[in-house]
C-alpha positions as a LaTeX table, in Angstrom:
\begin{tabular}{lrrr}
\hline
Residue & $x$ (\AA) & $y$ (\AA) & $z$ (\AA) \\
\hline
Met1 & $-37.78$ & 19.03 & 18.33 \\
Ile2 & $-33.94$ & 20.78 & 18.22 \\
Asn3 & $-32.64$ & 17.94 & 19.77 \\
Lys4 & $-33.84$ & 15.46 & 17.42 \\
Ile5 & $-32.84$ & 17.33 & 14.36 \\
Leu6 & $-29.33$ & 17.63 & 15.79 \\
Ala7 & $-29.48$ & 13.80 & 16.71 \\
Val8 & $-30.32$ & 13.14 & 12.94 \\
Leu9 & $-27.85$ & 15.52 & 11.68 \\
Ile10 & $-24.82$ & 13.94 & 13.62 \\
Ile11 & $-26.08$ & 10.59 & 12.66 \\
Val12 & $-26.08$ & 11.54 & 8.81 \\
Leu13 & $-22.80$ & 13.18 & 9.36 \\
Thr14 & $-21.32$ & 10.30 & 11.04 \\
Ile15 & $-22.46$ & 7.69 & 8.47 \\
Ser16 & $-21.53$ & 9.81 & 5.40 \\
Cys17 & $-18.11$ & 10.86 & 6.61 \\
Gly18 & $-17.08$ & 7.32 & 7.95 \\
Glu19 & $-15.47$ & 4.84 & 5.62 \\
Ser20 & $-17.59$ & 1.80 & 4.50 \\
Lys21 & $-16.41$ & $-1.61$ & 6.12 \\
Glu22 & $-15.43$ & $-3.01$ & 2.29 \\
Glu23 & $-13.05$ & $-0.03$ & 1.45 \\
Asn24 & $-11.63$ & $-0.28$ & 4.94 \\
Gly25 & $-11.06$ & $-3.98$ & 4.82 \\
Thr26 & $-9.67$ & $-3.55$ & 1.50 \\
Lys27 & $-7.25$ & $-0.87$ & 2.64 \\
Ser28 & $-6.28$ & $-3.00$ & 5.74 \\
Ser29 & $-5.76$ & $-5.99$ & 3.40 \\
Asn30 & $-3.55$ & $-3.89$ & 0.99 \\
Ser31 & $-1.72$ & $-2.59$ & 3.96 \\
Ala32 & $-1.23$ & $-6.13$ & 5.35 \\
Asn33 & 0.27 & $-7.30$ & 1.92 \\
Glu34 & 2.40 & $-4.19$ & 1.90 \\
Lys35 & 4.02 & $-5.06$ & 5.12 \\
Ile36 & 4.36 & $-8.54$ & 4.04 \\
Ala37 & 6.06 & $-7.56$ & 0.62 \\
Gln38 & 8.38 & $-5.25$ & 2.37 \\
Lys39 & 9.46 & $-7.82$ & 5.08 \\
Phe40 & 10.67 & $-9.91$ & 2.04 \\
Gly41 & 12.04 & $-7.29$ & $-0.05$ \\
Leu42 & 9.08 & $-7.67$ & $-2.80$ \\
Thr43 & 7.05 & $-5.52$ & $-4.64$ \\
Leu44 & 3.24 & $-6.02$ & $-4.35$ \\
Phe45 & 3.24 & $-7.37$ & $-7.88$ \\
Glu46 & 5.82 & $-9.97$ & $-6.92$ \\
Leu47 & 3.97 & $-10.72$ & $-3.89$ \\
Glu48 & 0.87 & $-11.71$ & $-5.63$ \\
Asn49 & 2.68 & $-12.91$ & $-8.93$ \\
Gly50 & 5.95 & $-14.22$ & $-8.11$ \\
Ile51 & 9.65 & $-13.33$ & $-8.86$ \\
Gly52 & 10.94 & $-13.56$ & $-12.38$ \\
Pro53 & 10.97 & $-12.60$ & $-16.09$ \\
Ile54 & 6.97 & $-12.40$ & $-16.01$ \\
Lys55 & 6.78 & $-8.41$ & $-14.65$ \\
Glu56 & 3.34 & $-7.83$ & $-15.84$ \\
Lys57 & $-0.04$ & $-9.30$ & $-16.05$ \\
Ile58 & $-0.52$ & $-11.60$ & $-19.02$ \\
Lys59 & $-3.87$ & $-11.87$ & $-20.98$ \\
Ile60 & $-5.33$ & $-15.25$ & $-20.42$ \\
Asp61 & $-8.55$ & $-15.89$ & $-22.62$ \\
Gly62 & $-10.12$ & $-19.37$ & $-23.28$ \\
Ile63 & $-8.24$ & $-22.41$ & $-23.38$ \\
Asp64 & $-5.90$ & $-22.69$ & $-26.58$ \\
Asn65 & $-5.98$ & $-26.72$ & $-27.03$ \\
Val66 & $-3.17$ & $-26.69$ & $-29.28$ \\
Leu67 & $-0.89$ & $-24.74$ & $-26.95$ \\
Ala68 & $-2.23$ & $-26.84$ & $-23.97$ \\
Gln69 & $-1.18$ & $-29.88$ & $-26.10$ \\
Lys70 & 2.53 & $-28.77$ & $-26.53$ \\
Gly71 & 2.33 & $-27.97$ & $-22.76$ \\
Ser72 & 1.37 & $-31.67$ & $-22.00$ \\
Lys73 & 4.54 & $-32.75$ & $-23.95$ \\
Leu74 & 6.59 & $-30.39$ & $-22.17$ \\
Phe75 & 5.10 & $-31.45$ & $-18.80$ \\
Asp76 & 5.73 & $-34.95$ & $-19.54$ \\
Glu77 & 9.37 & $-34.38$ & $-20.37$ \\
Lys78 & 10.27 & $-31.58$ & $-17.86$ \\
Cys79 & 7.98 & $-31.80$ & $-15.01$ \\
Ala80 & 6.42 & $-35.31$ & $-14.56$ \\
Gln81 & 9.53 & $-36.83$ & $-12.99$ \\
Cys82 & 8.85 & $-34.58$ & $-9.70$ \\
His83 & 4.97 & $-33.61$ & $-10.26$ \\
Lys84 & 1.86 & $-35.48$ & $-10.67$ \\
Leu85 & $-1.45$ & $-33.93$ & $-11.29$ \\
Asp86 & $-3.51$ & $-35.71$ & $-8.29$ \\
Glu87 & $-1.01$ & $-36.54$ & $-5.79$ \\
Arg88 & 2.00 & $-35.21$ & $-4.13$ \\
Tyr89 & 5.31 & $-36.74$ & $-5.31$ \\
Thr90 & 8.66 & $-35.27$ & $-5.05$ \\
Gly91 & 6.69 & $-31.95$ & $-5.68$ \\
Pro92 & 3.19 & $-30.70$ & $-5.11$ \\
Ala93 & 0.29 & $-32.20$ & $-6.97$ \\
Leu94 & $-0.51$ & $-29.74$ & $-9.65$ \\
Arg95 & $-4.10$ & $-30.02$ & $-10.78$ \\
Gly96 & $-5.67$ & $-26.90$ & $-9.53$ \\
Val97 & $-2.63$ & $-24.81$ & $-9.18$ \\
Thr98 & $-3.90$ & $-22.37$ & $-11.58$ \\
Glu99 & $-6.98$ & $-21.68$ & $-9.32$ \\
Arg100 & $-4.71$ & $-21.24$ & $-6.35$ \\
Arg101 & $-2.06$ & $-18.91$ & $-7.99$ \\
Thr102 & $-2.12$ & $-16.23$ & $-10.66$ \\
Pro103 & $-0.75$ & $-17.41$ & $-14.28$ \\
Glu104 & 2.16 & $-15.01$ & $-13.78$ \\
Tyr105 & 2.97 & $-16.62$ & $-10.37$ \\
Val106 & 2.98 & $-20.01$ & $-12.05$ \\
Met107 & 5.14 & $-19.08$ & $-15.08$ \\
Asn108 & 7.72 & $-17.18$ & $-12.66$ \\
Met109 & 7.98 & $-20.63$ & $-10.40$ \\
Ile110 & 8.63 & $-22.57$ & $-13.69$ \\
Leu111 & 11.12 & $-19.82$ & $-14.98$ \\
Asn112 & 12.66 & $-19.02$ & $-11.86$ \\
Pro113 & 12.33 & $-21.61$ & $-9.08$ \\
Glu114 & 15.67 & $-20.82$ & $-7.09$ \\
Glu115 & 15.03 & $-17.19$ & $-6.49$ \\
Met116 & 11.16 & $-17.94$ & $-5.77$ \\
Thr117 & 12.25 & $-20.48$ & $-3.11$ \\
Lys118 & 14.94 & $-17.94$ & $-1.83$ \\
Arg119 & 12.47 & $-15.11$ & $-1.59$ \\
His120 & 8.87 & $-15.65$ & $-1.92$ \\
Pro121 & 7.11 & $-16.50$ & 1.06 \\
Glu122 & 4.68 & $-18.99$ & $-0.50$ \\
Ala123 & 7.47 & $-20.56$ & $-2.34$ \\
Lys124 & 9.32 & $-20.76$ & 0.82 \\
Lys125 & 6.44 & $-22.54$ & 2.37 \\
Leu126 & 6.40 & $-25.12$ & $-0.18$ \\
Leu127 & 10.12 & $-25.91$ & 0.07 \\
Ala128 & 9.70 & $-26.46$ & 3.91 \\
Ile129 & 6.86 & $-28.93$ & 3.03 \\
His130 & 8.43 & $-30.53$ & 0.18 \\
Ile131 & 12.20 & $-30.20$ & 1.17 \\
Asn132 & 13.41 & $-30.46$ & $-2.38$ \\
Gln133 & 14.35 & $-27.52$ & $-4.31$ \\
Met134 & 12.44 & $-27.36$ & $-7.67$ \\
Thr135 & 15.22 & $-27.05$ & $-10.38$ \\
Phe136 & 15.01 & $-25.16$ & $-13.41$ \\
Gln137 & 14.43 & $-27.41$ & $-16.55$ \\
Asn138 & 15.92 & $-24.84$ & $-19.12$ \\
Val139 & 12.46 & $-23.94$ & $-20.32$ \\
Thr140 & 11.60 & $-20.70$ & $-22.31$ \\
Gln141 & 8.95 & $-18.15$ & $-21.52$ \\
Asp142 & 6.90 & $-19.89$ & $-24.52$ \\
Asp143 & 7.51 & $-23.33$ & $-22.90$ \\
Ala144 & 6.16 & $-21.97$ & $-19.56$ \\
Arg145 & 3.33 & $-20.57$ & $-21.01$ \\
Ala146 & 2.45 & $-23.74$ & $-22.75$ \\
Ile147 & 2.94 & $-25.64$ & $-19.64$ \\
Leu148 & 0.79 & $-23.21$ & $-17.74$ \\
Glu149 & $-2.08$ & $-23.77$ & $-20.43$ \\
Phe150 & $-1.81$ & $-27.65$ & $-19.86$ \\
Leu151 & $-2.37$ & $-26.99$ & $-16.41$ \\
Arg152 & $-5.03$ & $-24.60$ & $-16.67$ \\
Met153 & $-6.79$ & $-27.29$ & $-19.11$ \\
Glu154 & $-6.26$ & $-30.03$ & $-16.57$ \\
Ser155 & $-7.66$ & $-27.88$ & $-13.75$ \\
Ser156 & $-10.90$ & $-27.71$ & $-15.68$ \\
His157 & $-11.04$ & $-31.51$ & $-15.92$ \\
Lys158 & $-11.71$ & $-32.05$ & $-12.20$ \\
\hline
\end{tabular}
């Protein structure tokens, strides 16, 4: 009887003191991201959200159609010579980019493409695939936000 009680106590203590798999997975994921960030000289925020003037999370609500229309015009003027929505051109296809990257990453790539391709691991991969360095198109943060809104709108039109 005492052996059974001891066995149950040991099992209960083992279960209650151990980390859950979810917590452990999150910790190891953060640890892996910290190592990657450190390797490239980035903060965790920069690793997830890119390098540039956007240094904190931006608030994104539903799609602002007026802002998206402004972004459409800017996209045609500044981006369409290298990017198409649904096909690879000089640069990657951009439909769905807002599902693959954070809003801050997209804006930082628009606003700071040279440093992004020099220092950010994902931007370096894109440069290796597409060969051509994305050039800065002399856009403001407001312009980049409008282009982001256009890309968000287009991503919802699959």
